[in-house]
N, C-alpha and C positions, 0 to 999 in steps of 0.2 A: 112361450117360456124361453128364456135366454140360456143357450148352451154353448160352452166354450171349453176347450182343452187347456186353456191358459189359466183358468180360475177354478178354485174349488170353493163351494159354498157350504157353510156349516151354520146351523142355528144353535144359539145358546139360550137357555131359559133362565132368566133372572127375575126372581120374585113375581112370577106371573107374566112377564113381558118376553116376547120372542124377538130377539135381535139377530139379523143376518150378519155374518162375518165373512168377508171376502178376502181370501188369501191369494196373493199373486205369486205364481211360481216363476218369478223373474230371475234371470241369470244376472250376475255381476256385469256391469258395463266394462268393456276392455279399456285399460289405460293406454293412451297412444303417446309415443315418444318418437322424436326425430333427432338423429345424431349425425354429426360430421366429424371428421378426423380432427383431433385437438380438443375435443369436448372435455369439460370437467366431469369427474366421476358423478354419475347420475344414480339416484335412489328413488324408489317408489314403493309404497307399502301395499299390503293386501292381506287376504286371509284365504287359506286353502279351503275350498268348499267343493263338495260334490262326491258322487259315488260312481262316476263314469270311468271305467278302466281306460287308462291311457293307451294300453295295448290295442284297444279298439280303433284308435286313430292310426297307429302304426305299431307293429309288434317289435320291430328292430329298427335302429337308426342306420344312417349311412355307413357307420363304422362297424355295424354288426352287434352293437350293444342292445340289450333288452330295454324296452320302454315300460317301466314299472310305475305303479301308483295309481291314484284316483284323483280326478279333478272334475271341473265342469266340462260339459260338451264344448262350450265356446271358450276361446283363449282368454286368459286373464289380462294379457298385455299385447300390444302391437308395436313392434319396434321397426322403424324405417331408418335404414342406413343410407345416407346421402352419398357416400363414397365407399370404396373398398377399404376394409380394415385388415391390416396384416396381423394384428393381435388385438383380440377383444376378449374380456372375461365377463361372464354373466353368472352371478352367484346369488344364492338364496341364503339369508340369515334369519333363522327362526328361533334362535336362542336354544338350539339343541333338539328340536323336534325332527322327526324323520321325514324330510321333504324330498320331492322328486321334481325333475324339470324336463320338459319336452319343448323343443324349438323346431318349428317347421318354417323353412325358408324358401327362397325362390328356386325355381328349377327342380322342385321335389326334394331338396336337401332336408335332412332331419337329424337332430342331435338329441340324445336322451342321457340323463344321468340320475343316479339314485343317491350316491354318497360321494362327496368331493374327495374324501380320503378315508383311510382307516380310522382317523381320529374325529372326523366330522360326518354327522348324519345328514347335514344339509347338502343340497345339490349344487354343482357348479359345472359350467361348460366354458372352455376357453379354446381359442384357435383363430384361424383366418375366416373372416366373414365377408363375402362379396356384397356390393351395393344391392339394396333391395328391401322388400318388406318381409318381416319375420313375425310369426304368431308364436306367443310364449304362453305355455301352461305351467303353472306352479301347482304341484299337487302334494298330497300326503301319501306316504307309503301304505298307510292303513285306510281302508274304506271308511268313508264318512269322517275322517280325521279333520279337525278344524284347528288350524295353527296360524297365528299372526306371523307375518314375515316381512322382511325388507328385501327387495330385489335390487342388487347393486350391479351397475354396469360400468366397467372401467377399461381403459386402453392398457 
């Protein structure tokens, strides 16, 4: 008998026939981006998915901010910066849903954000980013919240 933790098997009965249905518990594949100084504003779409608490990855970021919200265990995006950036903005636009953002960079650096401002429930992180690879999670403040979003990266 085939046994796997990656698949769940369920049988449905339709007019006397028994048909197996295999549901894959696959995570979203991470979108990969490479950026160098002088790039044009970059956008990539996605959907918040998951019930994994971002605080399980890290409870507070490098500035002492709480890491709130829920997302997949795996990052949604991988951002590779080919040079040091003196100013970079990474913002979520979900059309008003309550989103969160966790970015884990080289040398153990971590940034988290829940609301970009008092007027916006979308997340945004801006500042100085050294050269290197960054894992980016876009989450929902609410567990199992599913919201379509655009991740915008600009200098």
